C-alpha positions as CSV (number, residue, x, y, z in Angstrom):
1,M,49.3,123.6,115.3
2,P,47.8,125.2,112.8
3,I,44.6,123.7,111.3
4,R,46.1,122.7,108.1
5,E,48.9,120.9,109.7
6,Q,46.6,119.3,112.0
7,H,44.3,117.8,108.7
8,R,47.4,116.6,107.2
9,L,48.6,114.7,110.1
10,L,45.0,113.3,110.9
11,R,44.1,112.2,107.3
12,R,47.3,110.2,107.0
13,K,46.5,108.4,110.7
14,V,43.2,108.0,109.3
15,Q,44.4,106.3,106.1
16,G,46.9,104.0,108.2
17,H,44.2,102.7,110.4
18,Y,42.2,101.7,107.2
19,A,45.0,100.3,105.7
20,Y,45.3,97.8,109.0
21,Y,41.7,97.3,110.2
22,G,39.8,97.5,106.6
23,I,39.0,94.3,106.4
24,R,35.8,92.6,104.6
25,G,33.2,92.4,107.1
26,N,34.6,95.9,109.2
27,I,33.0,98.6,107.2
28,R,30.7,99.5,110.2
29,A,33.3,99.8,112.5
30,L,35.6,101.9,110.2
31,Q,32.5,103.8,109.6
32,L,32.2,104.6,113.4
33,F,35.8,105.3,113.8
34,L,35.7,107.8,111.3
35,Y,32.4,109.3,113.2
36,R,34.6,109.4,117.0
37,V,38.1,111.0,115.1
38,R,35.5,113.9,113.7
39,L,34.2,114.4,117.2
40,V,37.5,114.4,118.8
41,W,38.9,116.5,116.9
42,V,36.4,119.5,117.0
43,K,36.6,119.0,120.8
44,W,40.2,120.1,120.9
45,L,39.6,122.7,117.9
46,R,37.1,124.0,120.4
47,R,39.9,124.1,123.3
48,R,41.7,126.2,121.1
49,S,40.3,129.3,122.3
50,Q,38.5,131.3,125.4
51,R,36.7,133.7,123.5
52,A,35.9,132.5,120.0
53,Y,33.7,129.2,119.9
54,F,34.1,126.6,117.2
55,S,30.5,125.6,116.5
56,W,29.3,122.5,114.6
57,A,28.1,124.6,111.9
58,K,32.2,126.0,111.4
59,A,33.3,122.1,111.7
60,D,30.8,121.2,108.9
61,Q,32.4,124.2,106.8
62,L,35.7,122.9,107.9
63,F,34.8,119.0,106.8
64,Q,34.0,120.4,103.5
65,L,37.2,122.0,103.2
66,L,39.6,120.0,104.6
67,P,37.5,116.1,104.0
68,L,39.1,113.4,105.7
69,P,39.0,110.2,103.9
70,A,35.4,107.8,103.9
71,A,35.9,104.7,106.0
72,R,36.5,102.3,103.1
73,I,37.7,98.2,102.6
74,M,41.3,98.2,102.0
75,Q,42.1,94.2,102.0
76,Q,40.2,91.2,100.5
77,C,40.2,88.6,102.8
């Protein structure tokens, strides 16, 4: 699957996670979730090729070009 397609699907899943778990007092957990999503995405991007290595520098460029939504509170309870 192309990276842009992965980004589109991943962005929708992250937004859905924020919509469900984005309650007041849960911002730290949402930030940790986003951090772990990025780690797992880079892990899987690294597995795409046996020859080319997907470095953290490339990952930072990718996150600048295709950012994931920042953690935010969606519901004020």
